[in-house]
N, C-alpha and C positions, 0 to 999 in steps of 0.2 A: 454415397452422395456427398458432394462438396458442401461444406458448412459456410454460412455467411458470417464473416468476422469483421467487427468494427474495432479499429485501433484507436484508443483514446489517449491523447497527450495533453496534460495540463501545462501551460507555458507561462513563464514570467521572465522577460528578458532572455529569450530563447536563442538569440542571434549566434552566440558562440558555438552551439551544438546543432544548429538546424541541418547542416549538410550531412553530418554523421548520422543523426537520428532519422530524418525524413529520407535521406539517401538510402539508408538500409531498408526502409519500407518500400521504396520504389524498386529495389533490387530483390525483394523477397520472392521466392519461388511460388508461394501460395498467394493468390490474389486476395487483397484486403481493401477495405475502405478506411480512410483516415479522417479523424476529426481532431482539430486542435482547439482546446478551450483556453482562451488567453485571459489571464488575470491582470489586465491593464498594464501590459509591458510598456516601458518608457524608452525602449530602444526601437530598432527597425524590424522587429519580429513579424508583424502582420504584413508589412510591405514586401519583405523578402519572401515570405511564403506565397503571397499572391503572385509575385513575379516569377519565382523559380519553381514553385510546386502548386500549379493551378488545380491539380487533381485533389488537393487537400481542402476539406471543408473547415471553415473557421467560425467559431463562436466567440465574439469579442465581448467579454464582460465589462460592465461599467464600473466595477470595483473589484478588488482582489478578494475573491471568495475563499481562498485557501485551497488546499489540495483535495479534501474530501468533497466539499460542496461543488467544486468545479467538475470533478469526476462524475458526480451524480447527474450532472447535466448530460454528459456523454452516455451514461448508462440509460437514462430515460430515452434518449434518441434511439439507442439500440433496441429497447423494448418496444417503443412505438413503431419502429420500422422493421420489426420482426427479424432481427439478427439472431443467429444461433449462439454467438459468443462475443465477448469483448476481450480485448487485450490491452491492459493498462501499461503504458510505457512512459517512464520518466523522461523529461526533456533532456537530461544530461546522459542519455543512454541510447544504445543502438543494438541491433540483433543480427545474427547470422542469417544467411539466405534461406536455410531450411528450418529455422526455429519454429515459426508458426505452423507450418505444415506438419511437423512432428508433434506439436502440442495438440493439434486437431485430431490426429490419429490416436493419441493417448486418451484424449477426452472421449472418443467413441468407444474405447476399450475399458474405461474406468469411470462409470457413471456415478460412483459414490464420492468422487473427488471434486471439491468445490473450487480449488485454486490449483492451477498447474503452472510450473515455471521452468525456464531453462537454468543452467548453471550460470551464476553471476560472476563475471570476471572483472578485474580492474579495467580502467579505460585503456591501458596499454595491452591488456590481454595476457599479461605475464604471470598472473596469480589469481587466486580467488579473491573476490571482494571481501573485505575484512568482516563486515556484518554478516554476509551470507555464510562465510566459513564458520562463524560462531553458531548460527542457527542450525546448520546441518551437522555440526560436530566434526568437521574435517579441517585440519589446520592449513593445508596447502594443496595446490592443484595436483601435485605429483601423487598425493595420497588418495585422490578421488578414484573410486572404483568404476571401471568402465562397464556400462550396461545400457541397454536400450529400454529397460523397464522403468517404471515409476518408482521413486523412492519417497516414501511418506515421512514427513517431519512435523514437529509441533508448530513451526512458524517459518514463514519466509516474508521478508519485507516487500512492499508493493512496487518495487521498481519495474518488475516484469510479471504481471499477473494475467493469466488466461482464465476467465470465468465464464462458464456457460450461462446464457440468459435464463435457462431453467432454474439455475441457482439464484440469480438476481430476483426472480419472481417470488421466491420463498424467503430469502434472507434480507432482501432490500439492498440499499446503497450504504454509503458511509454515514456514520452518525454525526449530526451537527454539534454534538458535544465536543468534538475534537477539531480544532482550527487548522493547525499546521503540522502537528505530530500526533502519533498515537492512533490515527484512523485505522491503520492496517492491523494493529494489535487487537483493537476492539472488533474489527470485522472478522478476524480469525476466531475470536471467542464465540461470536454469533454463529459462524459456520459450524463449529463443533456442537453447539446447542442443537442444531438441526441435523446432526449426524453426518456431516460432510468432512472429508479429509483434505489435507494440504500436502502437495508433493512436487518434486522436481525430477527432471530426467537428465542424467549425465550425457545423453546423446547429442544435446545441442547447447550452444553457448550464447551469452549476451554480455554486453560490456557497459559498465557503469563508471562514469568519469567523476569520481568524488573522493578519491583517496588522499588528495592533498589539501583538503579543507579542515581548518581548525574549528573547535567548538568554543564559543564564548561562554562566560559564566551564565548569561541569560539563556542560551540554548540548553546548557546542562540543567538549569532549573526547570525549563520547559519539559525536558525529557523525564526528570524525576516526577514532576507533577503529572505528566501523562501516564506514567506507570501506575501511580496510586489511583488516578481517576479511572483508568481502564479496569483495575481490580474492583472498584466501587460499582462500575457499570456492568460487570461481567454477569450475563444472564444465566451462566451455568451454576452460579451460586444462589442460594437463598439471599434475601435482602440482609438478614442478620449476619450471614457469613461474609457477604460483600462488604458490609460496614466494618467488620473485623479486619478484613484483608486490605481495605482501601483507606480506612480512617484510623482505627485503633493501632494497626501495625505501623503506621507513619508516626503516630504519637510515641510509640515504643522506641522507634528509631531516634526521635528527638531526645527522649529520656536517656538512652544509651550514650548519645553524643555528649549530653550534659554531664553524665557520670565520668566521662573521659576528659571533661573540662574543655570540650570543643564547642565553645559558645556559638560560633558562626554556623557550624553544621546544625546544632540544636535549633537555632532560630530559623534556619532555612526549612527544616522539617516542620516546624510550627507554622510557618507561612504557607507551606504546601498543604498542610492539614486544613487550615482555614479556607484556602482556595478551593479545595476539594469539597468541603462541607457546604460552601456557598452554592455548589451545583446540585445539592440534594434534590430539590424539586424537579429539575431537569432530568437527573439520573432516574428518579422514580418514573417519570413520564416515558422516557425512552426505553427503560427496562420493560415496561408493560407493552409499549408499542411494537418493539422488535420481536416480542414473543407472539404477538397477535396480528399486527398490521404491517404489511410491506410498505415502507415509506416511499418507494418509487412509483407505486401504482396510483 
């Protein structure tokens, strides 16, 4: 039986990638519905979608909610309208014609997997996406083993996530603790708590156009903060263990940097520690809720 799949795209100034992204969905062999959750784009995103892709549903937010909260809107639509699965697709990404159909088949064969993904390639398609290569432990495309089976890995970033709605009903959506980074890391931690696995298949490919972007010091700080916060919020740990991994370990990093006379790094880790500690009440709240209450219901 065919499964009803909702593709969710969170957009912000989507204009540059619209035709690549939405065009690939229009050409997919497996029939899907598409919703774009727009985070207050300042370009012509909404006008172009309405004109050129009238089959796409648009939810226009009145403020930029960030990646996680915007995706949660799409996930709630999928649950309310009885979809069998969602496919989260980055706005700067696109897929092959047989990608979703293959993932649907794998989902039917692997009910213990919470996230399914294709192979992530660069926008040019000439190599593995650098982040994806790190997560799966393969350095280049030529080294990827050919198989139609599912390959389970500890983590895959959320550029292309196929999630059954049966999983959403148990695990919930993205945590509001994370605004623009870290939502996917936290979500995978919660999947594992409920006994689900994460995997990809080398049988299909998708393309992520992000290889030429540089990271500012502000973004690097956010990434560091996100890591320690995700450790603090990790419901697979007891609270004491989470405090050790998310707070005390960061203080230790600061102390080591100070011993090396790297004052800037030491102060950075101290800033991160205090920022994480300020989230303690929220961390406790969400740690409890995600163990007991589905936040999308």
